[in-house]
N, C-alpha and C positions, 0 to 999 in steps of 0.2 A: 608667693613672697612679694611684698610691696617693693616699689622702686627704691626707696631709701634703704631698706635692709639689703637689697642686692648690691648697692653701691658701697655700703659700709662693711660688707664682709660675706658676700655670697660664696657659695662653693666654687672651687676651681673647675674649669671645663676640661674635658678629656684631651683637647688639643694643646693644652698648656703643659709643658714638661714639669712645672712645679706641682701639678696635681697628680701626675702619673710618671714619677721619675723612672720607674722600672721599664716603661715603654720607650724611654729615651736613653737607656743605659749605654748604648753604643756611641753616644755623642762624645766626641773627643775634647771639645773645648768647654770651658765653664760659661754658662749662659745665665744671666740674671733674668728674672721675670720681666723687668722693664725693657731690657734689650730685646727679649723675645717678642714682646708686644710691639715694639717699634718696628722690628723687621716684618712681622705679620702685617702691620698696617701699611708699610711701604710696598710690599708685594700685592696686597689687596688693592691698593690705589692704582697700581698699573692696570689692573683689570677693570676696576670701577670707573676709571676715567673714560673708558669706551662708552659708558652709559651716562656720562655727565655727572658722576657722583664722586664724593670724596669721603673717606673714613678718617676719623680722628679718635684719639684716646680720650676717655672721660673718666677722670679720677682713678685711673689704674684698675678699674673694675668693670668697665663697660666701654662701649664705643658709641660715637655719634656719626651717623651717616647723613650726609647733606647733599642737596642738589645745588646746581649753579644759581638757582633763584632764591636759595635760602631756606627752603623746606628742609626739615631734619627729623630724624627719628633716633632715639636711643635704643641700642640693642645690647643684650647681655654678653653675647659671645659671637665668635666669627661665623658660626653656622647660621645664625639668625640674619646675617647681613643680606643674604640673597632674597629672603622673604621681604625684608624691609626695602630692598632695592626695587623689587617689582611693585611694591605698594607705592613708593615715592615716584617712580617713573611711569607707572600705568602700563608697563609692557614687560614681556619676558626678559629676564636677565640671566643668560646662560654663560657661566664662566668657561665652558668648553665650546662655545660657538666658533666654528671654523673661521669666520670673518674676523672675529676678535683675536684669535690665536695667530692668524696670519699677520695682523697688524702689530703684534708685540715683538719687540726685539728679543733675540735669544737671551734666556736668563738661566741657562744651565750651569750647575756648579762645574768648576774646572775639572777636566778629565772625564766628564760624562758625555757619552755619545748617544746619538739618536739613530736607531736602525731604520733603514728604509724598508717598507713593506712591499 
């Protein structure tokens, strides 16, 4: 698919509740596609900031990943972010890196506990 077709009406990604409502049936609150994308971007930016990157919405159908120096790449869905992050930074970008996780403030939903191992 060309870039223009993807922006104008590409298929929904499996991570979006609007494309797979049955997978998110237990969700209690009503969530719009726009609100869901904004929350996804907010959370991704907490991790991407560790690598000097920032994610932004692009026309509601894609994302723009940018470096502090202005280099950027358009990605179609959230799973492509990590490949683009590595291409832009020239290094491995692991969202589960222990150093990264140690630097993040706790972001657990209310009532969720973490069990010590």
